[in-house]
N, C-alpha and C positions, 0 to 999 in steps of 0.2 A: 753365727749359725744361719742367719737369714741369707747370706751370700751362698753358703753351701746348698741351702734348699733351692734357691733359684738356679744354681748350676746343675743340681740334680734334676730339676724340671726341664732344663734345657737339654740335658742328655736324654731324658725320657722323650721329649718332643722330637728330637732328631731320630730316635729309634722308632717312634710311632710313624714319622713321615716315611722312613725307609720301608717299614712293614706295609704301610698303606699304599705306597707306590707299587710294591709287589702285588698287592691285592687287586688294584684297579688295572694294572697292566697298561694296555693301549687305550683304555676308555677314559682318558683324562678329560676329554671335551664333553663327555656325556654326563651332564649334571644330575640326572635322575639316578644313574648308576652310582655316582659318588654319594648322593644323599642316602641311598639304600644301604651302602656299605660302611658309611662313616658312623659307627656306633659310639654313643657317648661312654658306655661302660668299657669298651675295648680300647678306644683312642681318646681318653679324657682331655689330654693336653692339646692334641690336634683339633678336637671338636671345639674346645674353648677358643683356640686361635682362629678357626674358621668363623665362629660366631662373632668375634670382635671384628674380623675383616668384613663381614657382611653388613654390620651395623654402622661402619664408618661411612660418612658421606663421600661420594665420588669427587665432588668439587665444592668449593665454597662460593660458587657464583650466586646462589640465592641470597646468602647473607650479605654478600658484597652489594648486590642490587638493592637490598633493603637499606643498608647504610647510605648508599648514594641517594636513594629516594628521601631519606630523612634529612640529608644535607640540603637537598633542594627545597624541602618544606621549611626548614628552620633557617631562613635567610636573616639578614641583618634587620630587616623591617619587621620580621615576625619573632624576633628573639625574646620578646616579653610575654609570649603566650604561656598559659599554664600547662602542666604536664598532661592533664586529661585531654585537652584540645589537641595538643601535639600528637599524643598517642592515637587518637581517633583519626586525625588527618593522615597520619602515617599508614594506618590500616587501610583507609580508603584508597590511598595512592598505591600501596603495595599490592593489595588484593583487587585491583581494578577490573579483573576478569569476572568478578562476581556480579550478577545482575541485580540492580537496585530497582525496586518497585517504588517509584516516587509517590504514587497515590496512596499506597499503604502507609508509608512513612508520614505523609501529611495528615492522614486520618488519625494515626496514633498521636501526633502532635496536637491536633485539634481536640481529640478526646482527653488528652492529659491536661491541656491548658484551656479550660472552658472560661470564656470571658463574656460577660454580659454587660452591655453598655446601653444606656437609654438614649435613644435617638429623639431629639426634640426639634 
């Protein structure tokens, strides 16, 4: 029954595409016209297909760059570091375009680790 249902949706999708193609005519490149006329109630299958197509990433370059950065961080000499340190170093390396305010970080560290020593 599941195969018949998916075949039925495929037939509906093809029908919706043909009807929508007649609705938009030559305005295929006008995205605003398409958004205005692609109604979820009238074209449910086509609407769902467009939603899926919009949410898919265009490329996997970002994830590949992240894995390459993690490979650079986790070298043979650093293979014994724990997961927290590795995650933090990876985030620092991958998100290197974020501005880091060193003075604020140092102040937070100083406030967190107050140490008092007697000088004699």
